[in-house]
N, C-alpha and C positions, 0 to 999 in steps of 0.2 A: 814860542811866545804867542803863535796864533793858537797853537791847540789851548793854551790856557785862557785864552781870550775867548774862545768859541765857548768852553765850560762854563766861565762865567756868564756868559749868553742865556745858558740853559738853567743855572742858578737864579738868574732874573726871573726868567719867564716861571719859573716852578715858585719861587715866592710869592711874585703877583698873584698869582692863581689863588695859593695860601692865605692870601690877605683877603681877598675877594668872597673865599668862601667861609670867613671866620669873623664872629662877632665880636664886638668889644671884651677887653679883659685884659688880664696879663700878657696872656700867649701874644695877642695882637700888637700890643705896646712892643715887646722884643722883638716881633720880625719886622714889626717897622723899622725898629733900630739899625735891625741888621741889616735890612732892605736900603736903608740909605747908607750903610758902610759899603755895602756891596756895590751901589752906585758910584759912590765916589771911588772906591778901587779900580774899578773899570775906566774910569774917565782918566786915573791915573795911569794904566796900565797902558792905554790908548796913545798918551803922552809918550810915552816909552818907545811905542811901535813906530812913531813917526818921527821921533827925535834920530838925528842923523851923526849928530856931535858924539865923540866918545863922553867928553865932559859932560854933556848934557843928559846924557845916559845915564851916567852915573848919579846925577842929581834926581834923575827920575825913581832910579830903583831905590836910594835911599828913603824917598818918601813914600813909595810903596812897602819898603821894609817896616818902617815907621807903622804903618797901618794892621800891620798882621795881629800885634798884641789885643788892639781892639777886635779884630775882626774875631780872633781866640776868644776874649770875653763874651762876645755878644754869643758867639754861639753857645759858649757854656751855658749862658743864662738860659738860653731857648731850651736847651738838653734837660736843665732841672726843671725848666718850667712843665716839659714836655711829660717826664717820666714823674713828677707829682699830681697828674691829673688837674694841675691848677686852671690850663686853657678848658677844660671842660665846665670846672666847677663856674669858672666867669662866664663861659657861655650861656650858663643858667642863672644867671644873679637874681633873675626875677622871683626863683623856687627858695632863694635862701634865707633862712630863719634863725633869727638869733638866740645864743646857748640862752643867755637869760630868761628868755619866753618859754623855752621848754623846760627850764628847771622850776618857774613858776606853775607850770603845768601839771607838774611832777612831784611837786612839793621836792626838788631837789632830790630827783631819781629817788624817792622813798620804798619801803617795803611795800606799804601799801596800795603804791601805784603800780607795782610790778604783775604782770600778767606772766602765767606758766607758759613754758616755751620748749620745746624738742632743739631748738637749735643751739649748738653747744657754744657757738663762736659769738655769739649776741646776747643781750637781754631786752627784753618788750614790758613796755610801760603803756600806762593809758591815763589819760586827764583831758581835762578843758583847755584849750588853748588860745590865746588872743594873740592872732596877727593880722598882717595884711590879708586884703580880702583877693584872693586869688581869683575869681570872675571878672575883675577889674583889669586884671596885667595878663598882657601876653609874654611883654618883655619889658624892662625899667625904660630901655633907649635914654634919654634925655630926663627921664622923672625922680625926682628925689622919693625914695621911699618912704621918708616919713610922712611925704603929701598926700598916701595912697589912702585910701579908706581902710580902717581897720574891721575885723570881724571877730567875733567867737566861735570857734569849731568845738563841740561837744564829743568829749568820748572817744577822741582820736587815738590811733596806735601809732606808740611811738619805739622805732626798734634802733638799739645802740648796740653798731658793730665794735666788738672788743678784739678782733683777731687783724694787726698790722699788716697780715699778709692778703685781706680783703679789700684791700682799696679800691683795686682796679674793679672788683664787682660792685663796689659803692658806688661808684662812677657810672658805670654800666647800667645798672637798674634805675639811677636817674637819668640816663641820655633815653633807656629804652620807655619809660614812663612820662616822660615831662609832657610828651603832646598828644598821652592816649587818655580816652575818657570813652569809657563804655561800661555798661553795668555790672559785666560779669567779669570785671578786670579791677584790680586793687586801685585805686584812685591816690596818686600821691602830691602832698600837699605841698611838702618840700623839704628841705632838706639843712644840716648843717654841719660846717667842716672845722669850726673855730677850733684851732690849737691842735690838741689829738682826735679830737671827735670827729666820730663819720657815723651820724644821727638821719635817719630816713624819717620822716612824718607822711602819716596814711591818714586820708579823710575817714570818720566814721565809725561806729560797731564796737569798736575797743572790749570792752566788758562784754557784750552781746554776740561775739563770733569767736567762734574756736574753729581749729582744722578738723580735717573731715576724718582724719587718721584718729583723732583721740573719740569719736563719736561712732565706727564702726561696730561699736558692741552694742550701741544704743538699739532699741527694739521699732526701727523706721518701718514703717509699713512700706510694701514694694512699689507702690506707684510714687511714693518720695524719692526712692532710690531712684528709680527710672527716670524722675523729673530730674534729679541732680544732674544726673550723667548727660542729660538732652542740655541742660544749660551750660555743662562742662564745655561741652563739644559747639556749643554757639562761641564760647567765650574764646575757646581755641581757633576757632575757623576765623575769629578776628584776628587772633594774633597771627597766623601764618600767612592770610590772604590780604588784609588791611594794614597791618603795621608790618609786614614783610619781615618778621621777626621768628626765630626757632628759640623756643624756650628753653629744652635742654634738662630741666630739673622737673619734669610733672611727676606729680608724686600726688598720695592723698593730704600729705604733708603742706603743701603749697595751696591747698583750695582750703577755705575758708567758709563756713556756713552761717550766714544770717539769718535766726530765728526762722530756722527750719525751712524758708521758704525762700531763699535766694543764697547764690553763690560767689565768691570772688577768686580769683587765681592770683595768687602771689609768687613771689620767689623767683625774680628775674634778674638775680645776680650775675648768671651765666650765659645769661640770652646773647644770641649773636643776630645780625642782621643778614639776612638771605644775600644780600648785594656782595657782602664781606666774604662767606663762603671760606671761610680759615679753619685750617686743621689743627686739633689742639692735643696737646700731648695729655694721656689717659691718667697717667699716673699724677701730673700736676693738677689735672681736673678734680680728681677725687679727695686730693687734700684740702681743696678749698671750697668743698659744697657746703653750705650753710645747712642745709639738709642732711644729717647725719646717716639718713638712710637712703639718700639720694641715689647713689651708687646700685643701690639693690635694683630699680626701676630701669635701669638703662636697657637699651634695646641690645641685642648681642651685636650687631656689627658696631655700633657706636663704641661698645665697652672693646671690643677690638682694634680699630682703625682709630678713634678718638675723634671721627668724625660724625659731629649730627644732620640731621636732616628732617625734614616735615615727618618722614615715615617714623624716624627712632623716636618723635614726639608722640605719633600715635600708638605705637607700642606701648611707650609708657602709659598713654591714655587709655589701653587694653587692661593695665595691669590694675589700674583703679577701677575699672568696670568688675574684674575679678573679685577684686576686695568687696565691694557692694554686694556682689553675689553668693560670697561666701561668709562676708562679715569678719574675716581676719586680715590685720594688716599683712602685703605680702612679705616684709622683711622677716615677720616669725614664721613666714610659710615657707618659704625660700624652694619654689617648684624649681627641679633643674631638669627632671625629663620633660621634653617639650611634648609627650603624648598626654601628659595632663592639663594641656588647653585645648584637648580636641572636644568634641561635642558633646560625645557620651560622658566623658570625666569631668567636664564643667558641669552638666547636670546633675552629678552626684555631689558636687560639693555645694550645691545651694543650700543657704542657711535653714537649719530648723526652723528659727521664727520667721520665715518667708515663706517654707510650706505651710505652717499651721497656723498662719496668720488669721486671728479671728476667733479661731478655735477654742480659745478658752473663754472666751463671753459668748454666750449661746443665745446673745439678746441681740446678736448680729446675723442679720440674713445671709450675706455673702460671705463663703470662708475660703480663704487662702488665694494665692495670687492667679490673674488672667494666663490662662496657659498660651496663649499666642502671644502676650506681651512678654513672657519669660521666655519661650522660644527665641522671637526675635533679638531678644538681649542677649541670650546666649551664642546666636550663631554670629552676633555682630561681633562678641568679645572674640570667640575662635579666631575670626579675619583680622581683628587688630594685632592678635598676639602670630602670627604667621612668624615662620623665621625667616622667610624671605622678606625682603621689605617691597617688594613688586606686588606682591599679592596682598598686600594690606589695601583695605578702603579709604576712599578719600575722605575728608571731613564732611563733603557734602553727602557723600552715601552714608555713612555715620548719623548725622543729622538726621535725614530721612527716616531710617530705620528706627532710629532712638524716637522720633516723632511718630510713629506706628505704634511703638511699642508704649508710649505713653497714651496714646488715644485708646487703645484696646483695654488697657488698664481703667482709664478714666472710664469709658461703657460699663465696665464690670462692676462700678461702685454702686453702693446701695442707693439707687436712686429714689426708694421708698422712706428712706429717712429725712426727716424735714427738721427744720432749724424749731426750737421753741416759740422764738420771736415770733415766727410766721404764724403757728397755731394760738399762741398768745393773744396777737393781734386779729385775729379771726375771730377768736371769742371773746372779745372785749374783755381780755387779761380776765378771762374765767367767771365774768359777771355774771350777779344774778339774775338780771333779764334773760340771760341765754342759757340759764340752767333748764334743763329739759327732764333729768331722772336719773334713777343709779342704773348701774349695771356691773356685776362681779367686781367686786373690791374697789369701785370708784365711782366717781359723777360723769354723768353725761351732758352735755355742751353742743348746742348749735351755734354756727358759724357761718360767716362768708369770707371766702379764701380767696386773695387776690392773685391773679397770674397775667401772662403775658396775653393770655385770649379773654381775659374779661374775667369776672368774680363766680364762683360756684358756691353752691349752700353746700355742706358738711356737718359731719356730728364728731364731736371729738369725745373720746370715752378716756376721763385722767384717773388713773388708778390712784390710791391713798396709801403709799408707799410707808408711812407710819409704823402700821403694823408689820413691816416686814414681810408681809404674804401678796400673792398675787404674780411673782415674777415668772412661775411656772407655766401657770395659765395664760398671762401675758404674750410668753414666748409661744405656747403652742398656738396662740388664737392669729399670731402673726405668722407663723409657717404655714397653717391651713389656708388662711385668706391669699397669701402670696403664691402658692403654690397651686390650688385650685379656684379655677374662674368658671362660674356656673350662674345661669341667669335667676336660678333660686338662692343663689349666696351673695349676700350684699357684698358692693365692691369696694377693697381695701385703697384708701389715697394715700395713706403714707403712716408713719410712725415717729414717735420719739422717744430715745433713751436716756439723754442727757443726765448726768450725774443719777440724782434722787427720782428723775423724772420717767413715767411709765406712761405712754399717751398712743392710743391707737385711734386714726382719724378715718372715719366710713364716708362713703357715699351717701348723701341725703335720702331718708325714704320720708317720703311726704305726709304717710300718715301713721308716721310713727312705729313703736315697736309695737308687738302682739302683745306685751301683759296689759296692754290698756284696754284691751276689749275682749279680753279672756271671760271676764263676769258679766258680759252682755249677751241676753238672750237671742238677742238678732245673729248671734255667731252661732248658726243652728248646728246639730250634730252632723250634717252632710257636708257643710263648709269645713268644719273641723277636720275632718277626716280628708278633705282634698287639700288642705294646707298642711297635715301631717305628710300627704304624698308630694307635695312640692318640696318639704323640708326634705325628705327622704332622697328625693332626687339630688337635692342639694349640698348636703353634707357628707363627710367622709362615716362620720361615726355619730351614733345619736346616744345622748344619756338621758338627761330629764325632761327634754323637750315633750315627749307624746304625754307623760303623764301631768304637765302644767296644763296642755290645752284641754286634757279630760278633767282634770280638778276646777277649772278655771281659775287658778292662782299661780302666781310665779313663785319660784324657789326664795327671791329674796322676802315674798310678802308671807310664806309659809313660817319662814325664818323668823321673820319680825314677830308675826301672830302668836306661833305655836312652839318657838324656840327649837323647832329642829330643822335638817335640812328634807327635802324631799324624798331622798333614796331612803332615809332613816325611817320616815312616815310612812312610805310603801310598803316596805317591809315588815314594820310592825302591824299595819292592819292585814297583809296577807297571811301572816301569823295566826292574826287573831280571826281571821275567817271574817272581815271587814272592809274586804277590798271594795266593794260595791259604795262605800262611802265617799270614795275617793272620785266622784263621779259630778259635776255641774248638775245643781239642781235643775234649772230650767230646761236642760235636753235629756234629763234620767228617762222620763217617756216617748222621747223618741228613739231610744236605740232597743234595736233587736239584741236579745241576749246572745247570740252566737257570734255577731259582731263585734260585743262588748268583750267576750271574752277572747276572742284572737286578737283584738287590739290590747289586752290588759299582758297578756302573753308575752306578746314581742315588747311592750314596754316594759315589762319586767325584766325583760332580759338583757335591754338596754343597758341597766342600771347595775349589771354586774360589776363587783369590784375587781376581778382580773380583765384589764383589755382584751385580753386575746379571748375569753369567751362570751364577748359581746358580739351579736352579731354583724354581718355586714349592713352595708347602705343596701346593696343589692335585695337582701333577704327582706330588710325591715320593708323594703318597698312593695315585694310579693306579697307580703304579711297584711300591709295596711290595703293594698289593693282586694286580696281577700274579704277584708272586712269591710270594705264599701261594698264588693258584690253580694255579700250575707245580709248587708243591710238594706241594699236595693231587693233582694229578691223576698226579705222579709215582710217589706210593707208594699200590702196589695194596692196595685194600680201604679206603683211609683216608679218601676222599671219602662212600664208604657208613657208614663207621662215625660220622664225625662227622654225618653227616644224619639217623643215628638216634639219636644225643646227642639232638641239637635236638629231633627229634620226641619224644622220651621228655620233655624236659622242657616242651614244650609241653601234653604229657598231663597232667605232674605239676600244671601251673599249674590247666587244667581243671578239674582232681580237688579242689583244695584250693578253688576257686572255688564247686563244689558243695556241698562238705563247709559251706563258711563261709556258703552261704545257707540 
């Protein structure tokens, strides 16, 4: 009798603790009833112990016996309530959504509202749902839900679980996500368990979201792939270290992309809290996976023992990184040889579209991924896929390394590429007041480009793409200006090649382009020769510039007036023996014949149709300097005069230095 009484005392304390930790709902009601009955039973048993009379003891025993059916009944109600998960559902009463509201949002689960899914045990829908405003509710407590403010949630994602065996997973997902608020984790708006229904409702995105697994074959740039994995690591770190949850179902099918710039982690039906640390039967686990391929992503030790850890989640994360690297969903790949996850082999698995990024589009200056970014990514993937869980990196290490990979790739971006809006704003929408001339298949505009350091004057050449010409010239000019920096080459500010646009933005030259001065007599032969020498120093190859300067007309002007290009005109005049006609009249009498012949010879070679047979810039420079020497020697007293000017300049600089001292 004393042992029975001691046992009842333990039951009393245990139930008291349960009542304190449980919110209102059916479970609490049943426990309260059972607890009251238990107290009654305790009193009756106490009276039995105190009874000394056999007759009195018999009376007490009869009372005690009468209480047992009630005790059995209440215990049965409690068991039923617990097995059905009702206690959990009622604990989250504030998240309950009416079935009729969901039916209205999905037009009674119509085909038009249904979304494609890989999950065999559920159907997914989208729609606009009107229900209580979750922002105002943490729990209902004494409030009437009908009194709460309502709100319309657009494009929600509605998951209807069709497998009766997934009831535990349904309640687990509600419990895990009920208090979670993180930008990289799905936000649970509510649930519905009316009748046989098990429905989970998630906020936003609906039609605009798709699983990562479905988009692995998309031609995502390397920078985007690295960024997705970094955001995924940030979300998983929150799950592990803030929510203290092990996900257990990490795969590319449980990650959703929104507008290619953000991700959300989903699929928490099999998650466990770190504190529970429960072993699971792997056979049972495999049958209840909502993700049909989820078992493929299990870490070796998880598959073997059924026990999930942070490290087993990290292994699954590594497989997702492998997918991003190779572009192939892992379930279709099914590597069993662990050597395939070594650095060298992983590098061979890099998707071809990553290696050839931007190679198909010659209008982009940067080609392929940044090697440092790729190297870091492959190394951290290899570490995540270590067979020994203790050798896998922590999420802090993963986030640090992926952050470096993102930064390397960001710095690899084509920073010369400018937005069309910025150029349009700088040139006042390419307005007439900003128009300053023409140049090579396009018009040239002056503009003021705003930046964080103030504004600067620029010149934008906008190609006329309607003719379908100029792409090759546009790319060649970009390539030369971006690769070669020289005092005698105008600086490249940037470019734009959006859709039909081809724009090159240059530094502003205050005196404008040379073509404006070609027909001015003040531009003497000596000045022209020196200009050509400066050009030869600055350009890798010369084509038509020398003859433009000699003739006093630009190629564009020649085309407009004589309906032929400069190259054709020079060749024709040479064949006709009239090459001297291609000399600007005001300077004809200034030129020494030997200097002119040297200049014309090198200028003609620059116009050769075969690029390989054109002279190098160094050879052009040598010939132009030779022409200048011949010119100086051919004019009596000119050399002495130039030397005197040089000496005078030297004397003046020395005098300035003395005065400054």
